[in-house]
C-alpha positions in Angstrom: 0.0 0.0 0.0 1.4 3.4 -1.0 1.0 6.6 1.0 1.0 8.6 -2.3 -2.4 10.2 -3.1 -4.0 9.4 -6.4 -6.3 11.2 -8.8 -9.0 8.9 -9.9 -12.5 8.7 -11.3 -15.1 7.5 -8.8 -18.6 6.2 -9.3 -21.4 7.4 -7.1 -23.1 4.5 -5.4 -25.6 6.3 -3.2 -26.4 9.8 -1.9 -28.8 9.9 1.0 -30.1 12.4 3.5 -29.0 11.8 7.1 -30.7 14.3 9.4 -29.3 17.8 8.3 -26.5 16.2 6.2 -25.8 14.3 3.1 -23.9 11.0 3.1 -22.3 10.1 -0.3 -20.8 6.6 -0.9 -18.3 6.4 -3.8 -16.7 3.4 -5.4 -13.0 4.4 -5.3 -10.8 1.4 -4.6 -7.5 3.2 -5.2 -8.3 5.7 -2.5 -9.9 3.1 -0.1 -6.8 0.9 -0.1 -4.5 3.9 0.8 -6.7 5.6 3.4 -5.8 6.0 7.0 -8.2 7.5 9.6 -8.1 11.3 9.6 -7.2 11.8 6.0 -9.5 13.5 3.5 -10.4 13.6 -0.2 -10.7 16.6 -2.5 -13.6 16.4 -4.9 -14.0 18.3 -8.2 -17.5 19.8 -8.4 -19.7 21.2 -11.2 -19.0 18.6 -13.9 -16.6 18.6 -16.8 -17.4 22.0 -18.2 -17.8 23.9 -14.9 -16.2 27.3 -14.0 -15.9 26.1 -10.4 -12.2 25.4 -10.3 -11.7 24.8 -6.5 -12.3 21.3 -5.2 -14.3 20.6 -2.1 -12.5 18.8 0.7 -14.2 16.3 2.9 -13.1 14.0 5.8 -13.8 10.3 5.2 -16.5 8.7 7.3 -15.7 5.1 6.5 -14.1 2.9 3.9 -15.3 -0.7 3.0 -14.1 -3.5 0.8 -17.7 -3.9 -0.5 -18.2 -3.3 -4.3 -14.5 -3.3 -4.8 -13.7 -0.5 -2.3 -16.0 2.3 -1.2 -15.4 5.6 0.4 -18.2 7.5 2.3 -18.2 11.2 3.1 -20.7 13.3 5.1 -21.3 17.0 4.3 -23.7 19.8 4.8 -25.3 21.5 1.7 -24.2 25.1 2.2 -23.2 26.5 -1.2 -23.5 25.8 -4.9 -20.7 23.3 -5.0 -22.1 21.1 -2.2 -25.6 21.5 -3.7 -24.4 20.1 -7.0 -22.9 17.1 -5.1 -26.1 16.6 -3.1 -28.0 16.3 -6.4 -25.9 13.5 -7.9 -27.4 10.1 -8.7 -26.1 6.5 -8.7 -23.6 5.8 -11.5 -22.6 9.5 -11.8 -18.9 10.0 -12.1 -16.7 12.2 -9.9 -13.0 13.2 -10.1 -11.3 12.6 -6.7 -7.9 13.3 -5.3 -6.8 11.5 -2.2 -6.3 10.4 0.4 -4.7 13.7 1.5 -3.3 15.0 4.7 -1.8 13.6 7.9 -3.8 11.0 9.7 -4.5 10.4 13.4 -1.6 8.8 15.3 -2.7 5.5 16.8 -1.6 4.3 20.3 0.8 1.3 20.3 -0.9 -0.3 23.2 -4.6 -0.7 24.1 -5.7 2.4 26.0 -8.9 4.3 26.8 -9.7 6.6 24.0 -12.2 9.5 24.0 -13.5 10.6 20.6 -15.2 14.0 20.6 -17.1 15.3 17.6 -19.5 18.0 16.5 -21.7 18.4 13.4 -20.6 16.6 10.2 -17.1 16.5 11.6 -18.1 13.8 13.9 -18.4 11.4 11.0 -14.6 11.3 10.7 -14.3 9.7 14.1 -15.9 6.4 13.1 -13.1 5.3 10.8 -10.8 6.1 13.7 -12.9 4.2 16.1 -12.8 1.1 13.9 -9.0 1.2 13.9 -8.8 1.7 17.6 -11.1 -1.1 18.4 -9.1 -3.5 16.2 -6.1 -2.5 18.3 -7.9 -3.6 21.5 -8.6 0.0 22.7 -11.7 1.0 24.6 -13.6 3.7 22.7 -15.9 6.3 24.2 -17.8 8.9 22.2 -18.9 12.4 23.0 -21.0 14.0 20.3 -22.7 17.4 20.2 -24.6 19.9 18.2 -27.2 22.7 18.4 -30.0 20.2 18.1 -30.7 16.5 17.5 -30.7 16.8 13.7 -27.2 18.3 13.8 -25.6 15.4 15.8 -24.2 12.8 13.4 -23.9 9.2 14.3 -25.3 9.0 17.8 -26.9 5.6 17.3 -23.8 4.2 15.6 -21.7 5.5 18.5 -24.0 3.7 21.0 -23.7 0.5 19.0 -19.9 0.3 18.5 -18.6 2.3 21.4 -18.0 1.3 25.0 -20.0 4.4 25.9 -21.6 7.3 24.1 -22.6 10.7 25.5 -24.6 13.3 23.5 -25.1 17.0 24.3 -27.3 19.4 22.4 -27.8 23.1 23.1 -31.6 22.8 22.9 -31.8 19.5 24.9 -33.5 17.6 22.0 -31.1 14.7 22.4 -29.0 13.7 25.3 -27.8 16.2 27.9 -28.8 19.9 27.5 -25.7 21.9 27.0 -22.4 21.8 25.1 -19.7 19.3 24.7 -17.5 21.3 27.0 -20.1 21.0 29.7 -20.0 17.2 29.7 -16.3 16.6 28.8 -14.9 16.7 32.4 -17.4 14.2 33.7 -16.9 11.8 30.8 -13.1 12.0 31.1 -13.4 11.2 34.7 -15.9 8.3 34.2 -14.0 6.7 31.3 -10.5 7.1 32.8 -9.5 8.4 29.3 -5.8 8.2 28.3 -6.1 10.2 25.1 -8.6 12.5 23.5 -9.3 12.8 19.8 -11.5 15.6 18.3 -13.1 16.7 15.0 -15.6 19.4 14.4 -16.1 23.2 14.7 -13.1 25.2 15.7 -14.7 26.3 19.0 -15.3 22.6 19.9 -11.6 21.7 19.2 -10.4 24.6 21.4 -12.6 23.3 24.2 -11.4 19.7 23.7 -7.8 20.9 23.9 -8.3 23.0 27.0 -10.2 20.4 28.9 -7.8 17.6 27.9 -5.0 19.8 29.1 -6.7 20.4 32.4 -6.6 16.6 33.0 -3.0 16.3 31.7 -4.1 14.3 28.7 -2.7 14.5 25.1 -5.2 15.6 22.4 -5.2 15.1 18.7 -7.6 17.3 16.7 -8.6 17.4 13.0 -8.9 21.0 11.8 -10.9 19.9 8.9 -13.7 22.5 9.5 -11.1 25.4 9.5 -9.7 24.1 6.3 -13.1 23.9 4.6 -14.1 27.3 5.8 -11.0 28.9 4.3 -11.7 27.3 0.9 -8.5 25.4 0.8 -7.3 23.6 -2.3 -6.4 20.5 -0.3 -2.9 20.2 -1.6 -1.0 23.0 0.1 -0.6 25.2 -2.9 -3.1 28.0 -2.3 -1.8 28.8 1.3 -5.3 30.0 2.4 -5.6 27.5 5.3 -2.5 28.5 7.3 -2.7 28.6 11.1 -0.1 29.2 13.8 1.4 26.2 15.6 4.3 26.2 18.0 6.9 23.4 17.7 9.1 21.4 20.0 11.6 24.2 20.0 9.0 26.7 21.1 9.0 28.6 17.8 5.7 29.4 16.2 5.4 28.5 12.5 2.5 29.0 10.1 1.4 25.5 8.9 -1.1 24.5 6.2 -4.1 22.7 7.6 -4.4 20.5 4.5 -0.8 19.5 4.0 0.7 19.7 7.5 -2.6 18.6 9.0 -5.6 18.2 9.2 -4.6 16.3 12.3 -2.5 18.3 14.7 -1.6 18.1 18.4 -4.3 20.2 20.1 -1.9 21.8 22.6 0.4 23.0 19.8 -2.3 25.1 18.0 -2.5 28.8 19.0 -6.3 28.9 19.0 -6.6 32.5 20.0 -4.5 33.6 17.0 -6.3 31.7 14.2 -6.9 33.8 11.2 -3.8 36.0 12.0 0.0 35.8 11.6 1.3 36.3 15.2 4.1 38.9 15.4 6.4 36.3 16.9 5.8 33.6 14.2 8.7 32.6 12.1 8.7 34.7 8.9 6.1 37.2 10.2 6.2 40.7 8.8 8.3 43.1 11.0 7.0 46.5 11.8 9.5 49.2 12.7 8.3 52.2 14.6 9.4 55.5 13.2 7.8 58.0 15.5 4.0 58.2 15.1 4.2 56.1 11.9 4.7 52.4 11.5 6.8 51.1 8.6 6.7 47.5 7.5 10.2 46.2 6.8 9.4 42.8 5.4 9.8 39.4 7.1 12.3 37.7 9.3 14.2 35.0 7.7 
């Protein structure tokens, strides 16, 4: 099996509505055989003669050997590109690139794993759960969203996980509140050794902070941040950069798609997303000249 991504033509098997989301299953054996949990695919949208040049990036919900190798993604219909995808039928063809990005790192020994997800991002956790269970780990889920229709996979989590906790802001499913509200209790009850997260940026910030309070390592997929910035998926456009500090304490701007989407939660400078911190390597230097500021360039 090669780690090199491939560009391939995939056949649509099904597109179905799942609560507020769409789940699309594609026959793409070349990608299925290379995939590792946490990676994503970049999908060309609009058809052969479209003016929509930017691909749409989606985390992978699950892969199966059925039908020669299938890949399933879950997405929300939010703009013309995803609307076009939601309208596809069985046997339609799609151009895919993948699998892309860095996957979740798996523990060497069986440990207690807490998987935390929100919105369609929670779909990514199920491929991870499958790999962890095959390694003998205990898997616990925490899923959240504004309402029951925006929580993906709660029944599946109950079926395959050692435990599953759901929190909704309006109380229509599980506990009333947010994921952050229930996380400390679940970490304590499950004796979690590591926390994994995928979903909205605010959720990932909470996951990282609460895990840190308990002295636990966290791995988070910044897939939603990547999608929101309209990234190309291959690291070329540089629109999905975010500040991360390394082992040497130096902050560097990394690409969510190529250097992620899975990152160590405690390394992300959550409060500085969308900016280039002044102390980041290569950040523009501003020299003060009296009342006026002059930009010199960048550190090298």
